[in-house]
C-alpha positions, 0 to 999 in steps of 0.5 A, a space after each residue: 335086574 331084568 327078570 325072566 321077561 327081560 332075558 326072554 326079550 334080550 334073547 328075541 332082540 339078540 336072536 339067540 335061541 333058548 337051550 331046550 335040550 337041558 331039562 334042568 336048565 334052571 338048576 346050577 351046574 354040578 361037578 358031574 357036568 364038568 369038564 364042559 366043552 365048546 362045539 361051535 357056538 354051543 357049550 356042552 356037558 360031557 353027556 353032550 347036553 347043550 347048556 349055553 349058546 354063545 355069540 360066536 365060537 371063540 366066545 364059546 371056547 373062552 366061556 368053556 375054558 373059564 367054567 372048567 378053570 372055575 370048577 377045577 379051582 373049586 375042587 382044589 379048595 375042597 381038597 385043601 380042607 
């Protein structure tokens, strides 16, 4: 809807910083990135690479929980085949 310019504008307006640690940030998360964990406002892969910054630590925890649950569900679906 907004395109990349809209995202950059949103980041400036909201005051979030872009995660520059992850060199492949435009690529989707893969199974080797899971499980992810929340550390303050950041969401980190098992290698300690920041993949996102949430608005607050509680939101970061919830996002990490949902991402891990989704990944687990995808793995269960693969096992069922």
